[in-house]
KEKE-3310 file (N, C-alpha, C; in steps of 0.2 Angstrom, whole numbers, plus 5000, padded with zeros to 4 digits):
npx = (3702:3715:3719:3734:3748:3752:3764:3781:3781:3781:3775:3779:3782:3782:3793:3802:3802:3806:3820:3817:3813:3823:3832:3826:3823:3836:3841:3833:3837:3849:3849:3844:3852:3863:3854:3845:3828:3810:3802:3787:3780:3767:3763:3760:3762:3761:3765:3772:3782:3792:3795:3801:3809:3817:3820:3815:3823:3828:3829:3818:3808:3805:3801:3797:3789:3773:3760:3744:3728:3719:3700:3698:3704:3720:3736:3745:3758:3764:3775:3793:3805:3811:3818:3815:3801:3803:3811:3801:3792:3800:3801:3786:3782:3789:3802:3817:3836:3845:3839:3837:3833:3825:3818:3807:3800:3789:3793:3790:3792:3789:3798:3807:3805:3817:3831:3835:3828:3812:3796:3787:3796:3806:3813:3825:3830:3838:3839:3849:3846:3852:3863:3881:3893:3908:3909:3894:3892:3900:3896:3882:3885:3893:3883:3874:3887:3888:3875:3875:3887:3883:3872:3880:3886:3899:3915:3910:3910:3914:3909:3914:3912:3913:3904:3904:3902:3886:3892:3905:3902:3897:3909:3914:3902:3902:3913:3911:3900:3907:3915:3906:3897:3905:3907:3893:3888:3889:3881:3867:3849:3843:3852:3858:3848:3848:3860:3861:3853:3855:3869:3875:3869:3871:3883:3877:3870:3867:3867:3879:3893:3905:3906:3907:3919:3932:3928:3929:3932:3922:3930:3941:3938:3935:3931:3940:3932:3923:3934:3940:3930:3927:3940:3939:3928:3935:3947:3938:3930:3942:3947:3936:3938:3930:3931:3934:3933:3937:3925:3924:3916:3904:3888:3874:3857:3849:3844:3847:3858:3873:3891:3897:3894:3888:3890:3886:3893:3895:3904:3893:3884:3880:3870:3864:3859:3869:3871:3869:3863:3865:3869:3869:3876:3864:3862:3855:3841:3831:3829:3824:3813:3806:3810:3820:3838:3846:3857:3859:3860:3859:3854:3850:3844:3841:3830:3826:3838:3848:3842:3844:3859:3862:3869:3864:3855:3856:3841:3834:3822:3815:3804:3804:3797:3787:3772:3767:3753:3747:3736:3721:3710:3717:3717:3713:3723:3736:3735:3736:3748:3756:3752:3756:3771:3773:3771:3783:3792:3796:3795:3782:3770:3756:3749:3734:3725:3720:3729:3741:3751:3764:3763:3762:3774:3783:3777:3782:3797:3796:3794:3805:3807:3816:3814:3803:3787:3778:3761:3753:3750:3756:3754:3744:3752:3758:3768:3779:3785:3800:3807:3824:3824:3837:3845:3838:3840:3830:3818:3808:3800:3795:3778:3780:3795:3798:3798:3811:3819:3818:3826:3838:3842)
npy = (5243:5249:5267:5274:5284:5298:5298:5300:5306:5302:5293:5296:5288:5283:5271:5276:5291:5296:5300:5311:5319:5321:5328:5341:5346:5348:5356:5368:5372:5374:5385:5395:5396:5405:5415:5417:5420:5413:5409:5409:5406:5406:5389:5391:5402:5417:5413:5422:5426:5416:5414:5427:5428:5414:5411:5411:5402:5391:5375:5371:5381:5380:5366:5360:5366:5364:5371:5381:5387:5397:5399:5412:5416:5416:5414:5402:5395:5379:5381:5379:5382:5390:5403:5412:5418:5422:5431:5440:5440:5450:5460:5464:5467:5479:5479:5485:5484:5472:5456:5441:5424:5409:5393:5381:5364:5359:5358:5359:5349:5345:5332:5317:5304:5298:5291:5303:5312:5319:5322:5331:5336:5340:5353:5363:5378:5394:5412:5426:5442:5458:5461:5464:5458:5445:5439:5435:5427:5417:5413:5408:5397:5390:5387:5378:5366:5365:5358:5346:5341:5340:5330:5320:5316:5313:5315:5327:5338:5354:5362:5374:5390:5404:5415:5427:5445:5453:5461:5455:5444:5447:5448:5435:5426:5426:5422:5409:5406:5404:5394:5383:5383:5379:5367:5362:5352:5342:5344:5343:5343:5351:5360:5366:5373:5383:5389:5404:5411:5408:5403:5398:5389:5378:5373:5368:5357:5338:5331:5336:5335:5329:5337:5351:5349:5355:5369:5387:5395:5402:5409:5413:5424:5434:5450:5464:5467:5457:5445:5449:5447:5433:5429:5432:5424:5411:5415:5415:5402:5395:5400:5394:5382:5374:5362:5365:5364:5370:5371:5373:5372:5372:5380:5380:5378:5390:5407:5418:5419:5425:5430:5420:5402:5387:5369:5354:5339:5324:5307:5297:5300:5294:5295:5296:5312:5319:5330:5337:5347:5366:5382:5401:5418:5430:5444:5451:5446:5455:5465:5459:5455:5466:5475:5487:5487:5474:5466:5448:5431:5413:5397:5379:5364:5347:5338:5324:5320:5322:5313:5301:5300:5300:5293:5279:5280:5272:5269:5279:5289:5282:5279:5288:5281:5266:5262:5247:5240:5230:5228:5228:5233:5247:5255:5269:5274:5270:5278:5291:5289:5292:5303:5312:5310:5313:5327:5329:5331:5319:5308:5298:5282:5272:5256:5254:5244:5228:5220:5206:5206:5202:5202:5218:5220:5216:5226:5238:5235:5235:5249:5254:5259:5264:5263:5251:5254:5246:5246:5240:5230:5237:5249:5253:5257:5268:5266:5260:5247:5247:5244:5243:5242:5240:5232:5226:5229:5232:5239:5245:5260:5274:5283:5296:5298:5291:5298:5304:5293:5287:5298:5296:5284)
npz = (5048:5057:5058:5053:5058:5047:5033:5037:5049:5067:5081:5099:5114:5130:5136:5129:5126:5137:5134:5127:5134:5143:5136:5132:5144:5147:5140:5140:5153:5151:5141:5150:5158:5150:5147:5138:5136:5134:5118:5109:5096:5081:5074:5060:5048:5038:5020:5012:5022:5021:5009:5006:5017:5019:5006:4989:4979:4989:4992:5002:5000:4988:4985:4998:5007:5017:5011:5012:5009:5016:5023:5023:5012:5013:5010:5018:5028:5036:5047:5042:5048:5062:5064:5053:5060:5071:5071:5063:5073:5082:5075:5071:5085:5086:5093:5099:5100:5111:5109:5116:5114:5117:5108:5106:5097:5084:5068:5051:5034:5017:5012:5008:5018:5029:5038:5053:5044:5044:5039:5048:5061:5075:5083:5092:5097:5097:5097:5095:5095:5087:5090:5085:5087:5086:5097:5101:5090:5095:5108:5104:5095:5106:5114:5107:5108:5120:5125:5118:5124:5137:5135:5136:5122:5113:5105:5097:5083:5077:5062:5053:5044:5032:5025:5021:5018:5008:4998:4997:4990:4979:4968:4972:4968:4954:4950:4954:4946:4935:4935:4938:4926:4917:4920:4918:4912:4919:4931:4941:4938:4945:4950:4938:4936:4945:4942:4936:4944:4958:4961:4974:4980:4973:4980:4990:4986:4987:4978:4969:4976:4972:4960:4964:4972:4970:4969:4969:4985:4997:5009:5003:4998:5006:5013:5021:5035:5036:5036:5048:5055:5057:5061:5073:5077:5076:5087:5098:5099:5103:5114:5120:5121:5111:5099:5082:5063:5049:5034:5020:5011:5017:5016:5021:5020:5019:5013:5021:5027:5031:5032:5048:5047:5053:5058:5069:5070:5076:5080:5086:5078:5064:5051:5034:5034:5043:5051:5067:5070:5067:5061:5061:5056:5053:5048:5034:5037:5043:5035:5024:5028:5027:5037:5048:5047:5056:5065:5067:5075:5076:5082:5077:5081:5080:5086:5085:5079:5089:5099:5095:5094:5108:5122:5131:5145:5162:5172:5165:5164:5174:5190:5206:5218:5219:5224:5234:5234:5248:5256:5252:5257:5261:5251:5250:5257:5253:5239:5248:5252:5239:5235:5244:5244:5230:5233:5241:5231:5225:5212:5209:5210:5208:5204:5198:5195:5201:5206:5212:5226:5221:5208:5207:5210:5200:5190:5196:5194:5180:5177:5182:5196:5208:5220:5231:5242:5252:5256:5269:5284:5291:5292:5300:5311:5307:5300:5284:5275:5266:5251:5243:5224:5219:5227:5235:5250:5264:5274:5287:5290:5298:5290:5287:5284:5272:5260:5261:5264:5250:5243:5247:5241)
capx = (3711:3716:3721:3739:3751:3756:3771:3786:3777:3781:3774:3785:3778:3786:3799:3805:3801:3811:3827:3816:3811:3830:3836:3823:3825:3844:3841:3828:3840:3855:3845:3841:3858:3865:3850:3839:3820:3808:3800:3783:3778:3764:3765:3759:3764:3760:3769:3776:3786:3796:3797:3805:3816:3822:3822:3812:3827:3829:3824:3814:3803:3803:3799:3797:3783:3766:3757:3739:3725:3713:3693:3697:3709:3725:3740:3747:3762:3765:3783:3797:3810:3809:3821:3812:3796:3806:3811:3794:3788:3803:3798:3781:3781:3793:3808:3823:3840:3845:3834:3840:3827:3826:3812:3807:3794:3789:3794:3787:3794:3787:3802:3808:3808:3824:3834:3834:3824:3805:3791:3787:3802:3808:3819:3826:3836:3843:3842:3853:3845:3853:3871:3883:3899:3907:3906:3888:3893:3904:3890:3878:3888:3894:3875:3874:3890:3886:3869:3877:3891:3878:3869:3886:3888:3907:3916:3907:3916:3910:3911:3914:3915:3910:3900:3907:3897:3884:3895:3910:3899:3898:3914:3913:3897:3904:3920:3908:3896:3910:3918:3899:3895:3911:3904:3887:3884:3891:3878:3860:3846:3840:3858:3858:3843:3850:3868:3860:3849:3859:3874:3879:3864:3874:3888:3873:3868:3871:3869:3884:3897:3910:3907:3910:3924:3936:3926:3932:3930:3920:3935:3947:3935:3930:3932:3942:3927:3921:3938:3942:3923:3929:3946:3938:3925:3939:3948:3933:3929:3948:3945:3931:3940:3926:3936:3930:3935:3936:3923:3925:3911:3899:3883:3868:3852:3844:3848:3847:3865:3880:3896:3896:3889:3890:3886:3887:3892:3896:3905:3890:3878:3880:3864:3865:3857:3872:3873:3864:3860:3868:3864:3875:3874:3859:3860:3851:3836:3826:3827:3823:3805:3804:3812:3826:3844:3845:3860:3857:3863:3856:3855:3843:3846:3837:3828:3827:3844:3852:3841:3847:3865:3863:3870:3859:3856:3853:3836:3831:3813:3812:3801:3806:3795:3783:3768:3763:3747:3747:3730:3716:3707:3720:3718:3714:3729:3740:3735:3738:3756:3758:3751:3763:3778:3773:3770:3788:3797:3797:3791:3779:3764:3754:3744:3725:3720:3718:3736:3744:3758:3770:3761:3764:3781:3783:3775:3787:3802:3795:3792:3811:3806:3821:3811:3796:3784:3771:3756:3750:3746:3760:3751:3740:3758:3761:3774:3778:3789:3801:3813:3827:3824:3842:3850:3834:3838:3822:3817:3802:3800:3788:3777:3784:3801:3798:3802:3819:3821:3819:3829:3844:3845)
capy = (5242:5257:5273:5275:5290:5301:5296:5305:5307:5296:5292:5295:5284:5281:5272:5280:5298:5300:5304:5318:5323:5324:5332:5345:5348:5350:5363:5373:5374:5376:5390:5400:5401:5409:5422:5416:5419:5408:5412:5406:5407:5403:5385:5393:5410:5419:5411:5426:5426:5409:5416:5433:5427:5408:5411:5407:5398:5385:5368:5372:5384:5378:5360:5356:5368:5365:5378:5380:5393:5397:5399:5419:5414:5419:5411:5401:5389:5376:5384:5375:5383:5395:5409:5419:5418:5425:5439:5444:5443:5455:5467:5466:5470:5485:5479:5486:5480:5464:5450:5435:5419:5400:5389:5370:5362:5355:5360:5354:5349:5339:5328:5310:5302:5293:5291:5308:5317:5317:5328:5333:5335:5344:5357:5366:5383:5400:5417:5433:5447:5464:5460:5461:5457:5441:5435:5433:5420:5411:5411:5403:5389:5386:5384:5370:5362:5362:5354:5339:5339:5338:5324:5313:5314:5312:5316:5332:5343:5359:5363:5382:5394:5410:5417:5435:5449:5452:5465:5451:5439:5449:5445:5427:5424:5426:5416:5402:5404:5402:5387:5378:5384:5373:5360:5363:5344:5335:5345:5340:5347:5358:5364:5370:5378:5389:5394:5409:5413:5410:5398:5396:5384:5373:5370:5363:5350:5334:5327:5338:5335:5330:5343:5357:5349:5360:5375:5392:5395:5409:5410:5416:5431:5438:5458:5465:5466:5451:5441:5451:5444:5427:5427:5433:5420:5406:5414:5413:5397:5392:5402:5390:5375:5371:5360:5365:5362:5374:5368:5379:5371:5374:5386:5380:5377:5396:5412:5424:5419:5430:5428:5415:5397:5380:5364:5350:5333:5318:5299:5293:5298:5293:5294:5302:5318:5318:5334:5336:5355:5370:5389:5405:5424:5433:5450:5452:5444:5459:5469:5454:5455:5474:5479:5490:5483:5470:5460:5442:5425:5409:5389:5376:5358:5343:5334:5318:5315:5321:5309:5295:5300:5301:5287:5275:5280:5267:5270:5284:5289:5279:5282:5285:5275:5264:5261:5243:5239:5224:5226:5229:5239:5251:5259:5276:5277:5271:5284:5296:5290:5294:5312:5314:5308:5320:5334:5330:5331:5311:5304:5291:5280:5264:5252:5255:5237:5223:5214:5203:5209:5200:5206:5224:5220:5216:5232:5241:5233:5236:5254:5256:5260:5263:5260:5250:5255:5243:5248:5233:5232:5242:5256:5255:5258:5274:5263:5258:5243:5250:5240:5247:5237:5238:5227:5221:5232:5231:5240:5248:5267:5278:5285:5303:5297:5287:5301:5305:5286:5287:5302:5293:5280)
capz = (5049:5061:5056:5054:5059:5043:5034:5040:5055:5072:5089:5104:5120:5137:5139:5124:5126:5142:5131:5125:5142:5145:5131:5134:5151:5148:5135:5145:5157:5147:5138:5155:5160:5144:5147:5133:5136:5130:5113:5108:5090:5079:5071:5053:5045:5030:5015:5010:5027:5021:5003:5006:5021:5019:4998:4984:4977:4992:4992:5007:4998:4981:4985:5003:5011:5016:5010:5010:5009:5023:5020:5020:5004:5014:5008:5024:5027:5042:5048:5039:5053:5067:5063:5051:5064:5079:5068:5061:5080:5084:5071:5073:5092:5087:5098:5097:5104:5111:5112:5116:5115:5113:5107:5104:5094:5077:5060:5044:5027:5014:5010:5007:5024:5029:5046:5054:5041:5043:5038:5056:5065:5082:5085:5099:5095:5100:5091:5096:5090:5089:5093:5078:5088:5084:5102:5099:5087:5098:5111:5100:5095:5112:5118:5106:5108:5128:5125:5118:5130:5145:5135:5134:5116:5112:5097:5094:5080:5075:5055:5052:5039:5034:5019:5019:5016:5002:4994:4997:4986:4972:4964:4972:4963:4946:4950:4956:4942:4929:4936:4938:4919:4913:4922:4919:4910:4926:4937:4942:4935:4949:4952:4933:4937:4949:4939:4935:4951:4966:4961:4980:4983:4971:4984:4997:4983:4989:4971:4966:4981:4967:4955:4969:4976:4969:4968:4973:4992:5000:5013:4998:4995:5012:5015:5027:5039:5037:5037:5055:5061:5056:5064:5080:5081:5078:5092:5102:5100:5104:5120:5126:5121:5108:5093:5074:5057:5044:5032:5014:5006:5020:5014:5025:5015:5019:5008:5025:5031:5031:5038:5051:5048:5056:5060:5072:5068:5081:5079:5088:5075:5055:5047:5028:5037:5048:5057:5073:5071:5064:5062:5058:5056:5047:5048:5031:5037:5045:5030:5019:5030:5027:5043:5048:5048:5064:5067:5071:5075:5078:5080:5077:5084:5078:5093:5083:5078:5094:5103:5092:5095:5115:5126:5134:5153:5167:5175:5162:5165:5180:5196:5213:5222:5217:5229:5232:5239:5250:5260:5248:5262:5262:5244:5250:5261:5245:5236:5252:5251:5233:5234:5250:5240:5223:5235:5243:5224:5223:5206:5214:5206:5210:5201:5200:5195:5208:5204:5217:5227:5217:5201:5207:5211:5193:5188:5199:5190:5172:5178:5183:5201:5213:5229:5232:5246:5254:5262:5273:5290:5297:5291:5306:5317:5308:5298:5279:5272:5260:5247:5238:5220:5216:5231:5240:5256:5264:5282:5289:5291:5298:5283:5286:5283:5265:5254:5262:5262:5244:5241:5250:5237)
cpx = (3709:3720:3728:3742:3753:3761:3775:3786:3780:3778:3780:3782:3785:3787:3803:3807:3804:3815:3826:3815:3817:3834:3832:3822:3832:3844:3837:3833:3845:3854:3845:3849:3863:3862:3846:3833:3816:3804:3795:3781:3773:3766:3763:3759:3761:3766:3774:3782:3792:3800:3802:3811:3820:3825:3818:3816:3828:3826:3819:3807:3801:3800:3796:3792:3777:3764:3750:3735:3719:3707:3694:3702:3716:3730:3746:3752:3763:3775:3789:3805:3808:3811:3818:3804:3798:3807:3806:3791:3792:3800:3792:3779:3785:3798:3812:3829:3841:3840:3836:3834:3829:3818:3812:3800:3794:3789:3791:3789:3793:3795:3803:3810:3813:3827:3838:3833:3816:3801:3788:3793:3802:3815:3818:3831:3837:3843:3844:3852:3848:3860:3874:3891:3899:3906:3899:3888:3895:3900:3885:3879:3891:3887:3874:3880:3889:3882:3872:3884:3887:3875:3873:3886:3894:3908:3912:3911:3910:3914:3909:3916:3913:3907:3901:3900:3893:3887:3902:3908:3898:3903:3914:3908:3898:3909:3916:3903:3900:3913:3912:3899:3901:3909:3897:3883:3885:3884:3870:3856:3844:3846:3861:3854:3845:3857:3866:3856:3852:3864:3877:3875:3866:3880:3884:3870:3871:3872:3875:3892:3905:3912:3909:3916:3931:3935:3929:3930:3928:3926:3942:3944:3932:3934:3936:3938:3926:3927:3941:3936:3926:3934:3943:3934:3930:3942:3945:3931:3935:3949:3942:3931:3934:3931:3930:3936:3933:3932:3920:3920:3902:3895:3878:3863:3845:3848:3849:3855:3869:3885:3896:3891:3892:3887:3890:3887:3896:3899:3899:3884:3879:3875:3867:3865:3861:3874:3867:3862:3867:3865:3869:3871:3869:3857:3856:3845:3830:3825:3825:3816:3805:3805:3817:3832:3845:3850:3857:3859:3861:3856:3848:3845:3840:3837:3829:3835:3849:3850:3844:3856:3867:3864:3864:3860:3852:3848:3833:3822:3812:3809:3806:3805:3787:3778:3764:3758:3745:3741:3725:3713:3710:3722:3720:3721:3735:3740:3737:3745:3759:3758:3756:3771:3778:3775:3778:3793:3800:3792:3786:3772:3765:3750:3738:3722:3721:3723:3736:3750:3764:3769:3764:3771:3785:3782:3781:3795:3803:3796:3801:3813:3812:3818:3803:3793:3778:3768:3752:3747:3750:3757:3747:3745:3759:3767:3774:3785:3793:3808:3818:3827:3832:3846:3845:3835:3831:3822:3809:3803:3795:3787:3779:3792:3803:3800:3811:3822:3823:3824:3836:3846:3847)
cpy = (5249:5262:5274:5283:5294:5300:5301:5308:5300:5298:5293:5294:5284:5273:5277:5287:5300:5302:5311:5321:5326:5328:5340:5350:5350:5356:5368:5377:5377:5385:5397:5402:5404:5415:5422:5414:5415:5413:5408:5409:5404:5396:5386:5400:5412:5415:5415:5427:5422:5412:5421:5431:5422:5409:5409:5400:5390:5381:5370:5377:5384:5372:5357:5358:5367:5371:5376:5387:5393:5399:5407:5419:5417:5415:5409:5394:5386:5378:5378:5376:5388:5402:5415:5422:5423:5431:5442:5446:5448:5462:5469:5469:5477:5486:5481:5484:5473:5462:5443:5428:5412:5398:5382:5370:5358:5359:5355:5355:5344:5337:5319:5308:5297:5294:5299:5314:5315:5323:5333:5331:5341:5347:5362:5372:5389:5405:5424:5437:5454:5465:5459:5459:5450:5437:5432:5426:5416:5409:5405:5395:5386:5384:5375:5365:5359:5358:5348:5338:5336:5334:5318:5313:5317:5314:5322:5337:5347:5360:5370:5385:5400:5413:5424:5438:5451:5456:5460:5445:5442:5446:5436:5423:5423:5422:5408:5401:5402:5395:5382:5378:5379:5366:5358:5355:5340:5337:5343:5344:5354:5362:5369:5373:5384:5392:5402:5414:5414:5401:5395:5390:5377:5369:5367:5358:5345:5330:5330:5341:5336:5336:5350:5357:5355:5367:5382:5392:5401:5412:5414:5423:5436:5446:5457:5465:5460:5444:5443:5447:5437:5425:5426:5428:5413:5407:5412:5406:5392:5393:5397:5384:5371:5368:5361:5363:5366:5368:5372:5378:5372:5380:5385:5380:5385:5403:5417:5424:5423:5428:5422:5409:5390:5376:5359:5344:5328:5311:5294:5293:5299:5292:5299:5308:5318:5323:5335:5343:5359:5378:5394:5413:5426:5438:5452:5453:5450:5463:5466:5454:5462:5477:5484:5485:5481:5464:5453:5436:5420:5401:5387:5370:5352:5337:5326:5315:5316:5314:5302:5295:5299:5293:5284:5278:5274:5272:5277:5284:5286:5281:5282:5281:5273:5260:5254:5241:5231:5222:5230:5233:5246:5255:5266:5279:5276:5276:5290:5298:5293:5300:5315:5314:5313:5325:5336:5330:5325:5309:5298:5289:5273:5263:5252:5249:5233:5217:5213:5207:5209:5203:5214:5225:5220:5223:5238:5241:5237:5244:5258:5259:5260:5261:5257:5251:5253:5245:5243:5234:5233:5247:5258:5258:5266:5271:5262:5252:5246:5245:5243:5242:5234:5231:5224:5224:5233:5235:5243:5253:5269:5282:5292:5303:5292:5291:5301:5297:5284:5289:5300:5287:5282)
cpz = (5052:5058:5059:5054:5052:5041:5033:5046:5061:5077:5095:5110:5125:5134:5134:5123:5133:5141:5130:5129:5144:5143:5132:5139:5151:5143:5138:5151:5156:5145:5144:5158:5156:5144:5142:5134:5132:5124:5111:5100:5084:5074:5062:5053:5039:5027:5013:5016:5025:5015:5001:5011:5019:5013:4995:4981:4981:4992:4996:5004:4992:4980:4992:5008:5013:5017:5009:5010:5013:5020:5020:5014:5006:5012:5014:5024:5033:5041:5047:5045:5055:5067:5060:5057:5070:5076:5066:5069:5083:5080:5072:5081:5093:5092:5094:5102:5106:5112:5111:5119:5113:5112:5107:5102:5087:5072:5056:5037:5023:5010:5012:5012:5023:5038:5045:5050:5040:5042:5042:5059:5071:5080:5091:5096:5101:5095:5097:5092:5092:5092:5087:5080:5087:5090:5103:5096:5091:5104:5110:5098:5102:5116:5114:5107:5115:5127:5123:5122:5136:5142:5134:5128:5116:5106:5094:5089:5078:5067:5055:5046:5039:5026:5016:5020:5010:4998:4993:4989:4979:4966:4965:4967:4956:4947:4949:4949:4936:4930:4937:4930:4915:4914:4922:4917:4913:4932:4936:4939:4939:4951:4945:4932:4939:4946:4939:4941:4957:4966:4969:4983:4979:4977:4991:4993:4986:4984:4969:4969:4976:4963:4958:4972:4977:4965:4972:4981:4993:5005:5010:4996:5001:5011:5021:5033:5041:5039:5043:5060:5060:5061:5072:5084:5081:5084:5099:5105:5103:5111:5124:5124:5118:5100:5086:5070:5052:5037:5025:5011:5009:5020:5020:5019:5015:5016:5015:5027:5027:5034:5042:5049:5049:5056:5065:5070:5075:5078:5080:5083:5066:5052:5042:5029:5044:5053:5060:5073:5069:5065:5058:5059:5052:5049:5041:5031:5038:5041:5024:5021:5031:5033:5043:5048:5056:5064:5069:5070:5078:5078:5080:5077:5082:5084:5091:5082:5085:5099:5102:5093:5104:5116:5129:5141:5156:5171:5172:5162:5172:5187:5203:5217:5217:5222:5229:5238:5242:5254:5255:5250:5264:5254:5245:5254:5257:5242:5241:5250:5244:5232:5238:5247:5234:5227:5237:5237:5224:5220:5210:5208:5209:5206:5203:5198:5202:5207:5211:5218:5223:5210:5201:5208:5203:5190:5191:5195:5183:5171:5180:5191:5205:5219:5228:5239:5246:5258:5264:5280:5295:5297:5298:5311:5314:5302:5289:5276:5265:5258:5242:5232:5217:5219:5235:5248:5258:5274:5283:5293:5293:5291:5283:5283:5275:5259:5254:5263:5255:5241:5243:5244:5229)
residu = (MET:THR:THR:ARG:ALA:PRO:LYS:GLY:THR:ILE:ASP:VAL:LEU:PRO:PRO:GLU:SER:ALA:ALA:TRP:ARG:ARG:LEU:LEU:ARG:ALA:PHE:ASP:SER:LEU:ALA:GLU:ARG:TYR:GLY:TYR:GLY:LEU:ALA:LEU:THR:PRO:LEU:PHE:GLU:ALA:THR:GLU:LEU:PHE:ALA:ARG:GLY:VAL:GLY:GLU:GLU:THR:GLU:ILE:VAL:SER:LYS:GLN:MET:TYR:SER:PHE:THR:ASP:LYS:ALA:GLY:ARG:ALA:LEU:THR:LEU:ARG:PRO:GLU:ALA:THR:ALA:SER:VAL:VAL:ARG:ALA:TYR:LEU:GLN:GLU:GLY:ARG:THR:GLY:VAL:LEU:LYS:CYS:ALA:TYR:SER:GLY:PRO:MET:PHE:ARG:TYR:GLU:GLN:PRO:GLN:ALA:GLY:ARG:ARG:ARG:GLN:PHE:TYR:GLN:VAL:GLY:VAL:GLU:TYR:LEU:GLY:GLU:PRO:SER:PRO:ASP:ALA:ASP:VAL:GLU:VAL:VAL:GLU:VAL:GLY:TYR:ARG:LEU:LEU:GLU:GLU:LEU:GLY:ILE:ARG:GLY:VAL:MET:VAL:LEU:LEU:ASN:SER:LEU:GLY:ASP:PRO:GLU:ASP:ARG:VAL:GLU:TYR:ARG:GLN:LEU:LEU:ARG:ALA:TYR:LEU:ALA:GLU:ARG:ALA:ASP:LEU:LEU:SER:GLU:ASP:SER:ARG:ARG:ARG:LEU:ASP:THR:ASN:PRO:LEU:ARG:VAL:LEU:ASP:SER:LYS:ALA:ASP:VAL:ALA:VAL:VAL:ALA:GLU:ALA:PRO:ALA:THR:LEU:ASP:HIS:LEU:GLY:PRO:GLU:ALA:ALA:ALA:HIS:PHE:ALA:ALA:VAL:ARG:LEU:GLY:LEU:GLU:ARG:ARG:GLY:ILE:PRO:TYR:GLU:ILE:ALA:PRO:ARG:LEU:VAL:ARG:GLY:LEU:ASP:TYR:TYR:ASN:ARG:THR:VAL:PHE:GLU:TYR:GLN:ALA:ARG:SER:TYR:THR:ALA:ALA:GLN:ASP:ALA:LEU:GLY:GLY:GLY:GLY:ARG:TYR:ASP:PRO:LEU:ALA:GLU:LEU:LEU:GLY:GLY:PRO:PRO:ILE:PRO:GLY:VAL:GLY:LEU:ALA:MET:GLY:VAL:ASP:ARG:ILE:VAL:ALA:ALA:MET:PRO:GLU:GLU:GLY:GLY:GLU:GLY:SER:LEU:GLY:VAL:PHE:VAL:VAL:LEU:ALA:ASP:PRO:GLY:ARG:ARG:ALA:GLU:ALA:LEU:ASP:LEU:VAL:ALA:MET:LEU:ARG:ALA:ALA:GLY:VAL:SER:ALA:ASP:LEU:ASP:LEU:GLY:GLU:ARG:SER:VAL:LYS:ALA:GLN:PHE:LYS:VAL:ALA:GLY:ARG:ARG:GLY:ALA:ALA:VAL:ALA:ALA:VAL:VAL:GLY:ALA:GLU:TRP:ALA:GLU:GLY:ARG:VAL:THR:VAL:ARG:ALA:MET:ALA:ASP:GLY:GLU:GLU:GLU:THR:VAL:PRO:ILE:ALA:GLU:VAL:ALA:ALA:TRP:ALA:GLN:ALA:ARG)
# end
């Protein structure tokens, strides 16, 4: 029996991987346009980083982390999210001031696999450190929204809420705890356990949606500064033409958030885990990790989920030119033509087997080639026969003009 991939993981191969490549290229281009440089952090970190930053009472830390002890006895964890790692790197490097960075890569959480939720999953995201302005919140929300827009995902709505500042939540936490205590017998076991330690986590529980439907809302208990910040975020989103809805029960699943929190949902994605991504402001995080106060706001987008929501695109992942070898004696010349096309910026390939011309054209069709270039007897005259695969248009052109002919199609 062949070895299979671990439960909760997937293999992504061509041609399906073309959509992933399109997404990653779009994200990289967008992040660069908005001024976010590339951040690369380790796949594993000290377990303490996530316990302190993400929060010991969160589902992630209490149940889902892949933690282990290395040969030197150090407690390490495969990263379940990237924000804590980026802030740790910022502090470790002794940075000050603004840092805007983008990342992509795998994250790891031990949870029950289902549509839109895997144990190894992929995210893209941005972090905007050192800037307390609500305009930073607006920009981060816009980056995610524009990514979905550029990928052709329609019907995207931003769900928006504010958790206020830590001092705002003192009174709110008491009100929420009293509300939940009266309904404790209706709560799940995990939520009952969290009543005393962190009642806000109950609002995030999928098992207790009905119980918390009429719970006090954080928006009704914002201090003046947090309320002004939230109003400015709303105004900024409206000026950018980004649709949003107030979601008073939205808290996200991490303890480091304050003020703005948000998620993206789309009509084209309807799995049980229906958010395509989200994020928020996390001004307390740097201090939780032992550093000075550093304002920050960021987002993380689920690559797996976005790919599932993306519309199919004709010719996605296709080649520009597939070189067909009609004269077996000119294999070296065919390889030279492929190299020349690639150097000219045209995606090109050929079949390295010894198939017939008919079979090679079939391969060209399966590969989604826009143009087939036939290397045959004409090569001796410095020419190649090219054919547009879509409509069959065909002519013989000089070898040096094959790239231009293909690019015009």
